[in-house]
N, CA and C atoms as an extended XYZ file, in Angstrom:
474
Properties=species:S:1:pos:R:3:atomname:S:1:resname:S:1:resid:I:1 pbc="F F F"
N         0.844       -1.179        0.000 N   MET     1
C         0.000        0.000        0.000 CA  MET     1
C         0.893        1.246        0.000 C   MET     1
N         0.661        2.196       -0.900 N   PRO     2
C         1.496        3.404       -0.953 CA  PRO     2
C         1.267        4.270        0.290 C   PRO     2
N         2.282        5.094        0.651 N   PRO     3
C         2.100        5.973        1.809 CA  PRO     3
C         1.009        6.998        1.542 C   PRO     3
N         0.353        7.423        2.610 N   GLU     4
C        -0.713        8.415        2.500 CA  GLU     4
C        -0.109        9.780        2.183 C   GLU     4
N        -0.680       10.477        1.231 N   ILE     5
C        -0.239       11.825        0.908 CA  ILE     5
C        -0.939       12.770        1.882 C   ILE     5
N        -0.157       13.458        2.691 N   ILE     6
C        -0.701       14.315        3.742 CA  ILE     6
C        -1.400       15.534        3.157 C   ILE     6
N        -0.691       16.311        2.351 N   ASP     7
C        -1.245       17.520        1.764 CA  ASP     7
C        -0.552       17.747        0.428 C   ASP     7
N        -1.211       17.484       -0.667 N   PRO     8
C        -0.541       17.566       -1.966 CA  PRO     8
C        -0.364       18.983       -2.513 C   PRO     8
N        -0.722       20.003       -1.760 N   HIS     9
C        -0.617       21.369       -2.265 CA  HIS     9
C         0.844       21.801       -2.387 C   HIS     9
N         1.134       22.524       -3.429 N   ILE    10
C         2.460       23.099       -3.610 CA  ILE    10
C         2.539       24.372       -2.774 C   ILE    10
N         3.676       24.566       -2.098 N   ASN    11
C         3.875       25.732       -1.239 CA  ASN    11
C         2.676       25.952       -0.319 C   ASN    11
N         2.527       25.070        0.673 N   PRO    12
C         1.342       25.125        1.530 CA  PRO    12
C         1.194       26.428        2.294 C   PRO    12
N         2.268       27.156        2.511 N   SER    13
C         2.176       28.418        3.234 CA  SER    13
C         2.522       29.561        2.295 C   SER    13
N         1.558       30.366        1.980 N   GLU    14
C         1.827       31.541        1.159 CA  GLU    14
C         2.147       32.742        2.038 C   GLU    14
N         2.294       32.502        3.333 N   GLU    15
C         2.624       33.561        4.292 CA  GLU    15
C         4.110       33.914        4.212 C   GLU    15
N         4.396       35.198        4.182 N   THR    16
C         5.765       35.666        4.327 CA  THR    16
C         5.879       36.292        5.709 C   THR    16
N         6.815       35.782        6.496 N   ILE    17
C         7.040       36.271        7.855 CA  ILE    17
C         8.250       37.187        7.775 C   ILE    17
N         8.108       38.444        8.230 N   ALA    18
C         9.182       39.403        8.002 CA  ALA    18
C         9.474       40.253        9.228 C   ALA    18
N        10.718       40.661        9.308 N   ALA    19
C        11.202       41.657       10.264 CA  ALA    19
C        12.175       42.521        9.478 C   ALA    19
N        12.658       43.574       10.079 N   LYS    20
C        13.550       44.495        9.380 CA  LYS    20
C        14.717       43.739        8.739 C   LYS    20
N        14.746       43.741        7.399 N   GLY    21
C        15.846       43.146        6.665 CA  GLY    21
C        15.816       41.639        6.517 C   GLY    21
N        14.776       40.977        7.036 N   LEU    22
C        14.671       39.511        6.975 CA  LEU    22
C        13.267       39.099        6.549 C   LEU    22
N        13.176       38.035        5.766 N   ALA    23
C        11.872       37.483        5.402 CA  ALA    23
C        12.007       35.972        5.232 C   ALA    23
N        10.992       35.248        5.681 N   VAL    24
C        10.952       33.786        5.597 CA  VAL    24
C         9.637       33.381        4.959 C   VAL    24
N         9.726       32.440        4.022 N   ARG    25
C         8.508       31.868        3.417 CA  ARG    25
C         8.677       30.359        3.373 C   ARG    25
N         7.835       29.655        4.140 N   PHE    26
C         7.910       28.198        4.178 CA  PHE    26
C         7.344       27.590        2.904 C   PHE    26
N         8.065       26.616        2.374 N   LEU    27
C         7.626       25.849        1.210 CA  LEU    27
C         7.019       24.525        1.654 C   LEU    27
N         7.596       23.927        2.690 N   LEU    28
C         7.085       22.702        3.302 CA  LEU    28
C         7.240       22.817        4.811 C   LEU    28
N         6.280       22.302        5.539 N   THR    29
C         6.381       22.241        6.996 CA  THR    29
C         6.296       20.773        7.418 C   THR    29
N         6.535       20.534        8.694 N   GLY    30
C         6.408       19.175        9.210 CA  GLY    30
C         5.018       18.610        9.005 C   GLY    30
N         4.014       19.470        9.024 N   ASP    31
C         2.635       19.019        8.803 CA  ASP    31
C         2.434       18.484        7.390 C   ASP    31
N         3.273       18.914        6.446 N   ASN    32
C         3.147       18.493        5.051 CA  ASN    32
C         4.061       17.330        4.699 C   ASN    32
N         4.865       16.861        5.684 N   SER    33
C         5.888       15.862        5.347 CA  SER    33
C         6.028       14.742        6.377 C   SER    33
N         4.976       14.494        7.124 N   ASN    34
C         5.057       13.505        8.208 CA  ASN    34
C         6.193       13.820        9.167 C   ASN    34
N         6.539       15.095        9.293 N   GLY    35
C         7.577       15.523       10.215 CA  GLY    35
C         8.996       15.285        9.738 C   GLY    35
N         9.157       14.860        8.488 N   SER    36
C        10.503       14.498        8.022 CA  SER    36
C        11.331       15.681        7.549 C   SER    36
N        10.698       16.738        7.038 N   ILE    37
C        11.453       17.850        6.451 CA  ILE    37
C        10.641       19.144        6.535 C   ILE    37
N        11.356       20.241        6.749 N   ALA    38
C        10.785       21.576        6.600 CA  ALA    38
C        11.716       22.326        5.656 C   ALA    38
N        11.143       23.110        4.776 N   ALA    39
C        11.952       23.867        3.819 CA  ALA    39
C        11.374       25.266        3.709 C   ALA    39
N        12.281       26.260        3.747 N   PHE    40
C        11.823       27.639        3.622 CA  PHE    40
C        12.859       28.480        2.914 C   PHE    40
N        12.373       29.528        2.247 N   GLU    41
C        13.244       30.535        1.652 CA  GLU    41
C        13.543       31.579        2.718 C   GLU    41
N        14.777       32.008        2.753 N   LEU    42
C        15.197       33.063        3.671 CA  LEU    42
C        15.794       34.182        2.835 C   LEU    42
N        15.255       35.379        2.962 N   LEU    43
C        15.767       36.557        2.279 CA  LEU    43
C        16.404       37.467        3.329 C   LEU    43
N        17.641       37.857        3.083 N   VAL    44
C        18.396       38.697        4.017 CA  VAL    44
C        18.874       39.924        3.259 C   VAL    44
N        18.456       41.091        3.713 N   ALA    45
C        18.823       42.337        3.039 CA  ALA    45
C        20.330       42.568        3.110 C   ALA    45
N        20.817       43.351        2.165 N   ALA    46
C        22.234       43.735        2.144 CA  ALA    46
C        22.623       44.373        3.472 C   ALA    46
N        23.820       44.056        3.942 N   SER    47
C        24.382       44.611        5.178 CA  SER    47
C        23.572       44.283        6.430 C   SER    47
N        22.774       43.234        6.378 N   GLN    48
C        21.935       42.843        7.523 CA  GLN    48
C        22.656       41.805        8.380 C   GLN    48
N        22.686       42.056        9.692 N   ARG    49
C        23.227       41.088       10.644 CA  ARG    49
C        22.070       40.350       11.305 C   ARG    49
N        22.272       39.095       11.623 N   LEU    50
C        21.261       38.292       12.309 CA  LEU    50
C        21.003       38.895       13.680 C   LEU    50
N        19.732       39.246       14.001 N   PRO    51
C        19.454       39.860       15.303 CA  PRO    51
C        19.480       38.857       16.464 C   PRO    51
N        19.401       37.582       16.180 N   ALA    52
C        19.454       36.550       17.224 CA  ALA    52
C        20.909       36.158       17.465 C   ALA    52
N        21.205       35.645       18.651 N   PRO    53
C        22.588       35.230       18.915 CA  PRO    53
C        22.954       33.953       18.152 C   PRO    53
N        24.261       33.726       18.042 N   ALA    54
C        24.713       32.439       17.509 CA  ALA    54
C        24.069       31.351       18.352 C   ALA    54
N        23.839       30.195       17.737 N   HIS    55
C        23.109       29.145       18.437 CA  HIS    55
C        23.449       27.782       17.853 C   HIS    55
N        22.954       26.758       18.509 N   SER    56
C        23.044       25.394       17.995 CA  SER    56
C        21.671       24.754       18.148 C   SER    56
N        21.508       23.612       17.517 N   HIS    57
C        20.288       22.827       17.722 CA  HIS    57
C        20.680       21.362       17.792 C   HIS    57
N        20.130       20.670       18.762 N   ASP    58
C        20.497       19.275       19.023 CA  ASP    58
C        19.569       18.268       18.361 C   ASP    58
N        18.449       18.732       17.800 N   HIS    59
C        17.437       17.794       17.310 CA  HIS    59
C        17.240       17.803       15.798 C   HIS    59
N        18.030       18.599       15.083 N   PHE    60
C        17.887       18.609       13.630 CA  PHE    60
C        19.141       19.152       12.963 C   PHE    60
N        19.335       18.741       11.697 N   GLU    61
C        20.353       19.319       10.839 CA  GLU    61
C        19.689       20.423       10.025 C   GLU    61
N        20.512       21.368        9.593 N   GLU    62
C        20.027       22.454        8.746 CA  GLU    62
C        20.954       22.552        7.544 C   GLU    62
N        20.389       22.405        6.347 N   THR    63
C        21.172       22.515        5.126 CA  THR    63
C        20.766       23.799        4.421 C   THR    63
N        21.758       24.565        4.004 N   ILE    64
C        21.544       25.858        3.365 CA  ILE    64
C        22.021       25.762        1.924 C   ILE    64
N        21.186       26.206        0.988 N   TYR    65
C        21.541       26.233       -0.432 CA  TYR    65
C        21.406       27.674       -0.925 C   TYR    65
N        22.493       28.235       -1.458 N   GLY    66
C        22.493       29.615       -1.939 CA  GLY    66
C        21.741       29.773       -3.250 C   GLY    66
N        20.887       30.783       -3.308 N   ILE    67
C        20.115       31.078       -4.528 CA  ILE    67
C        20.588       32.387       -5.154 C   ILE    67
N        20.736       33.433       -4.327 N   ASP    68
C        21.126       34.741       -4.850 CA  ASP    68
C        21.916       35.472       -3.771 C   ASP    68
N        22.898       36.268       -4.161 N   GLY    69
C        23.717       36.983       -3.195 CA  GLY    69
C        24.591       36.016       -2.402 C   GLY    69
N        25.207       36.520       -1.336 N   VAL    70
C        26.113       35.713       -0.515 CA  VAL    70
C        25.801       35.950        0.958 C   VAL    70
N        25.636       34.870        1.706 N   LEU    71
C        25.545       34.950        3.164 CA  LEU    71
C        26.834       34.388        3.739 C   LEU    71
N        27.353       35.043        4.755 N   THR    72
C        28.519       34.543        5.455 CA  THR    72
C        28.035       33.822        6.709 C   THR    72
N        28.263       32.528        6.732 N   TRP    73
C        27.885       31.684        7.869 CA  TRP    73
C        29.114       31.501        8.741 C   TRP    73
N        28.952       31.673       10.026 N   THR    74
C        30.015       31.375       10.971 CA  THR    74
C        29.625       30.055       11.630 C   THR    74
N        30.408       29.033       11.367 N   LEU    75
C        30.112       27.672       11.827 CA  LEU    75
C        31.266       27.211       12.704 C   LEU    75
N        30.973       27.055       14.002 N   ASP    76
C        32.003       26.688       14.983 CA  ASP    76
C        33.239       27.579       14.842 C   ASP    76
N        33.007       28.888       14.674 N   GLY    77
C        34.085       29.866       14.631 CA  GLY    77
C        34.709       30.099       13.262 C   GLY    77
N        34.374       29.282       12.260 N   LYS    78
C        34.942       29.427       10.919 CA  LYS    78
C        33.935       30.113        9.999 C   LYS    78
N        34.370       31.158        9.287 N   GLN    79
C        33.485       31.852        8.360 CA  GLN    79
C        33.481       31.161        7.000 C   GLN    79
N        32.261       30.957        6.481 N   ILE    80
C        32.078       30.279        5.197 CA  ILE    80
C        31.069       31.082        4.383 C   ILE    80
N        31.484       31.554        3.211 N   ASP    81
C        30.567       32.264        2.319 CA  ASP    81
C        29.774       31.245        1.507 C   ASP    81
N        28.450       31.435        1.467 N   VAL    82
C        27.579       30.567        0.671 CA  VAL    82
C        26.872       31.440       -0.356 C   VAL    82
N        27.189       31.194       -1.621 N   GLY    83
C        26.596       31.945       -2.723 CA  GLY    83
C        25.744       31.044       -3.593 C   GLY    83
N        25.286       31.554       -4.727 N   PRO    84
C        24.413       30.783       -5.608 CA  PRO    84
C        25.037       29.440       -6.006 C   PRO    84
N        24.260       28.395       -5.862 N   GLY    85
C        24.691       27.050       -6.250 CA  GLY    85
C        25.575       26.365       -5.224 C   GLY    85
N        25.836       27.012       -4.091 N   GLN    86
C        26.655       26.398       -3.046 CA  GLN    86
C        25.775       25.964       -1.885 C   GLN    86
N        26.249       24.954       -1.142 N   ALA    87
C        25.468       24.440       -0.023 CA  ALA    87
C        26.378       24.165        1.162 C   ALA    87
N        25.786       24.231        2.339 N   ILE    88
C        26.480       23.897        3.582 CA  ILE    88
C        25.488       23.155        4.474 C   ILE    88
N        25.964       22.132        5.157 N   CYS    89
C        25.135       21.420        6.126 CA  CYS    89
C        25.619       21.797        7.514 C   CYS    89
N        24.701       22.236        8.346 N   ILE    90
C        25.012       22.582        9.729 CA  ILE    90
C        24.575       21.400       10.597 C   ILE    90
N        25.538       20.629       11.107 N   PRO    91
C        25.185       19.439       11.880 CA  PRO    91
C        24.628       19.797       13.256 C   PRO    91
N        23.929       18.840       13.837 N   ARG    92
C        23.410       19.017       15.196 CA  ARG    92
C        24.552       19.394       16.131 C   ARG    92
N        24.295       20.350       17.010 N   GLY    93
C        25.271       20.746       18.005 CA  GLY    93
C        26.286       21.781       17.560 C   GLY    93
N        26.367       22.094       16.267 N   ALA    94
C        27.343       23.077       15.778 CA  ALA    94
C        26.830       24.495       16.047 C   ALA    94
N        27.667       25.331       16.635 N   ILE    95
C        27.299       26.720       16.898 CA  ILE    95
C        27.451       27.505       15.598 C   ILE    95
N        26.395       28.253       15.260 N   HIS    96
C        26.411       28.963       13.986 CA  HIS    96
C        25.570       30.224       14.027 C   HIS    96
N        25.807       31.056       13.014 N   ARG    97
C        25.025       32.261       12.758 CA  ARG    97
C        25.309       32.684       11.323 C   ARG    97
N        24.611       33.699       10.839 N   PHE    98
C        24.887       34.214        9.502 CA  PHE    98
C        24.759       35.719        9.498 C   PHE    98
N        25.398       36.327        8.516 N   ASP    99
C        25.290       37.764        8.262 CA  ASP    99
C        25.393       37.977        6.760 C   ASP    99
N        24.756       39.033        6.291 N   ASN   100
C        24.937       39.446        4.906 CA  ASN   100
C        25.833       40.677        4.942 C   ASN   100
N        27.098       40.482        4.659 N   SER   101
C        28.062       41.580        4.678 CA  SER   101
C        28.166       42.282        3.335 C   SER   101
N        27.442       41.800        2.349 N   GLY   102
C        27.542       42.343        1.004 CA  GLY   102
C        26.617       43.513        0.747 C   GLY   102
N        26.696       44.027       -0.461 N   SER   103
C        25.868       45.160       -0.875 CA  SER   103
C        24.645       44.702       -1.666 C   SER   103
N        24.422       43.397       -1.711 N   ARG   104
C        23.316       42.809       -2.460 CA  ARG   104
C        22.485       41.923       -1.527 C   ARG   104
N        21.164       41.968       -1.683 N   ASP   105
C        20.302       41.080       -0.902 CA  ASP   105
C        20.682       39.629       -1.193 C   ASP   105
N        20.493       38.765       -0.211 N   ALA   106
C        20.797       37.349       -0.383 CA  ALA   106
C        19.536       36.518       -0.154 C   ALA   106
N        19.448       35.429       -0.902 N   LYS   107
C        18.322       34.511       -0.764 CA  LYS   107
C        18.877       33.103       -0.728 C   LYS   107
N        18.436       32.323        0.271 N   VAL   108
C        18.864       30.936        0.402 CA  VAL   108
C        17.644       30.054        0.645 C   VAL   108
N        17.823       28.787        0.355 N   LEU   109
C        16.841       27.767        0.695 CA  LEU   109
C        17.380       27.051        1.921 C   LEU   109
N        16.580       26.982        2.971 N   CYS   110
C        16.951       26.294        4.205 CA  CYS   110
C        16.106       25.029        4.326 C   CYS   110
N        16.780       23.909        4.600 N   VAL   111
C        16.101       22.626        4.742 CA  VAL   111
C        16.442       22.077        6.118 C   VAL   111
N        15.421       21.765        6.886 N   ILE   112
C        15.587       21.260        8.248 CA  ILE   112
C        15.100       19.820        8.292 C   ILE   112
N        15.982       18.908        8.762 N   THR   113
C        15.620       17.496        8.864 CA  THR   113
C        16.008       16.953       10.232 C   THR   113
N        15.096       16.303       10.927 N   PRO   114
C        13.657       16.303       10.666 CA  PRO   114
C        13.050       17.690       10.903 C   PRO   114
N        11.784       17.826       10.612 N   ALA   115
C        11.104       19.127       10.640 CA  ALA   115
C        10.792       19.563       12.068 C   ALA   115
N        11.826       19.864       12.833 N   ALA   116
C        11.654       20.227       14.240 CA  ALA   116
C        11.399       21.719       14.438 C   ALA   116
N        11.380       22.491       13.367 N   LEU   117
C        11.186       23.934       13.443 CA  LEU   117
C        10.210       24.346       12.353 C   LEU   117
N         9.298       25.246       12.696 N   GLY   118
C         8.299       25.664       11.722 CA  GLY   118
C         8.047       27.163       11.771 C   GLY   118
N         7.005       27.615       11.100 N   PRO   119
C         6.716       29.044       11.010 CA  PRO   119
C         6.499       29.714       12.368 C   PRO   119
N         6.005       28.969       13.342 N   GLU   120
C         5.703       29.554       14.653 CA  GLU   120
C         6.943       30.215       15.265 C   GLU   120
N         8.083       29.559       15.135 N   TYR   121
C         9.320       30.114       15.683 CA  TYR   121
C         9.610       31.487       15.070 C   TYR   121
N         9.515       31.594       13.769 N   PHE   122
C         9.827       32.851       13.097 CA  PHE   122
C         8.779       33.915       13.404 C   PHE   122
N         7.516       33.529       13.535 N   ARG   123
C         6.493       34.515       13.910 CA  ARG   123
C         6.845       35.147       15.257 C   ARG   123
N         7.228       34.336       16.230 N   GLU   124
C         7.543       34.850       17.565 CA  GLU   124
C         8.824       35.678       17.588 C   GLU   124
N         9.894       35.169       16.962 N   THR   125
C        11.158       35.916       17.018 CA  THR   125
C        11.071       37.205       16.201 C   THR   125
N        10.424       37.161       15.046 N   PHE   126
C        10.320       38.373       14.234 CA  PHE   126
C         9.406       39.396       14.912 C   PHE   126
N         8.375       38.950       15.637 N   ALA   127
C         7.529       39.883       16.393 CA  ALA   127
C         8.371       40.591       17.453 C   ALA   127
N         9.271       39.870       18.095 N   LEU   128
C        10.154       40.461       19.098 CA  LEU   128
C        11.101       41.475       18.448 C   LEU   128
N        11.659       41.121       17.294 N   VAL   129
C        12.541       42.044       16.567 CA  VAL   129
C        11.759       43.288       16.156 C   VAL   129
N        10.559       43.101       15.624 N   ASN   130
C         9.749       44.242       15.192 CA  ASN   130
C         9.355       45.133       16.376 C   ASN   130
N         9.093       44.537       17.546 N   ALA   131
C         8.723       45.308       18.737 CA  ALA   131
C         9.872       46.176       19.224 C   ALA   131
N        11.100       45.816       18.891 N   ALA   132
C        12.269       46.590       19.319 CA  ALA   132
C        12.421       47.885       18.525 C   ALA   132
N        11.614       48.060       17.490 N   ALA   133
C        11.574       49.302       16.702 CA  ALA   133
C        12.951       49.799       16.273 C   ALA   133
N        13.759       48.869       15.710 N   GLY   134
C        15.063       49.252       15.193 CA  GLY   134
C        16.195       49.064       16.184 C   GLY   134
N        15.873       48.931       17.461 N   GLY   135
C        16.899       48.667       18.467 CA  GLY   135
C        17.111       47.168       18.594 C   GLY   135
N        18.018       46.769       19.479 N   PRO   136
C        18.229       45.331       19.659 CA  PRO   136
C        17.037       44.700       20.379 C   PRO   136
N        16.653       43.479       19.976 N   PRO   137
C        15.540       42.810       20.661 CA  PRO   137
C        15.942       42.413       22.079 C   PRO   137
N        14.963       42.231       22.932 N   ASP   138
C        15.189       41.810       24.309 CA  ASP   138
C        15.906       40.458       24.307 C   ASP   138
N        17.155       40.441       24.796 N   ARG   139
C        17.989       39.230       24.740 CA  ARG   139
C        17.398       38.076       25.542 C   ARG   139
N        16.861       38.368       26.715 N   ALA   140
C        16.304       37.305       27.562 CA  ALA   140
C        15.076       36.682       26.901 C   ALA   140
N        14.214       37.522       26.342 N   LYS   141
C        13.023       36.993       25.657 CA  LYS   141
C        13.418       36.204       24.416 C   LYS   141
N        14.415       36.715       23.661 N   MET   142
C        14.886       36.000       22.469 CA  MET   142
C        15.417       34.622       22.864 C   MET   142
N        16.222       34.565       23.912 N   ALA   143
C        16.789       33.285       24.364 CA  ALA   143
C        15.689       32.333       24.804 C   ALA   143
N        14.658       32.851       25.461 N   GLU   144
C        13.552       32.001       25.916 CA  GLU   144
C        12.808       31.408       24.726 C   GLU   144
N        12.532       32.210       23.716 N   ILE   145
C        11.845       31.720       22.521 CA  ILE   145
C        12.710       30.665       21.829 C   ILE   145
N        13.994       30.959       21.677 N   MET   146
C        14.892       30.020       21.012 CA  MET   146
C        14.892       28.666       21.737 C   MET   146
N        15.047       28.687       23.054 N   ARG   147
C        15.077       27.425       23.821 CA  ARG   147
C        13.770       26.647       23.674 C   ARG   147
N        12.660       27.370       23.671 N   ARG   148
C        11.352       26.706       23.559 CA  ARG   148
C        11.220       25.955       22.234 C   ARG   148
N        11.901       26.424       21.196 N   TYR   149
C        11.825       25.786       19.880 CA  TYR   149
C        13.039       24.912       19.572 C   TYR   149
N        13.834       24.598       20.591 N   GLY   150
C        14.931       23.649       20.401 CA  GLY   150
C        16.240       24.243       19.931 C   GLY   150
N        16.389       25.554       20.014 N   LEU   151
C        17.658       26.203       19.676 CA  LEU   151
C        18.350       26.593       20.975 C   LEU   151
N        19.636       26.385       21.051 N   THR   152
C        20.399       26.721       22.250 CA  THR   152
C        21.284       27.929       21.952 C   THR   152
N        20.983       29.090       22.565 N   PRO   153
C        21.832       30.258       22.335 CA  PRO   153
C        23.251       29.970       22.823 C   PRO   153
N        24.227       30.415       22.055 N   ALA   154
C        25.631       30.253       22.455 CA  ALA   154
C        25.956       31.243       23.550 C   ALA   154
N        26.840       30.843       24.425 N   VAL   155
C        27.287       31.749       25.476 CA  VAL   155
C        28.181       32.800       24.825 C   VAL   155
N        27.866       34.090       25.045 N   PRO   156
C        28.705       35.099       24.414 CA  PRO   156
C        30.137       35.035       24.935 C   PRO   156
N        31.121       35.351       24.088 N   PRO   157
C        32.507       35.349       24.547 CA  PRO   157
C        32.717       36.387       25.641 C   PRO   157
N        33.580       36.086       26.584 N   THR   158
C        33.828       37.026       27.694 CA  THR   158
C        35.111       37.789       27.476 C   THR   158
């Protein structure tokens, strides 16, 4: 007997979740894949730094595929530029972050396996970023949201 098709719709979420300089649009969520995969487009404006701290996740891998522009990923302290047609896999437990240091917007495809993270995380974190009205988001609240969704904020260097 063939497996049951959960939801055959293409791009089940037409929602774009955005904060200053960042936008996420989910293509697949865990609800659409029996929890096996989540995939989303991430758009990062030119000269935009990630407002969340570097972090790791113990319950999923994250693979990044460059579509347009270049994002600089810092993975366990090493900087890696990911541009169009390039990919990087962020293994469980690896501390990472990204920044767009270029003068061009960047777009990547992010794939999370298994689908341990979904749109809810981005709705909450981007709401916190937007509430900061251009200033830094509340670090304690950001860390609490991250932990609730399985991300572990890295301890800042002393």
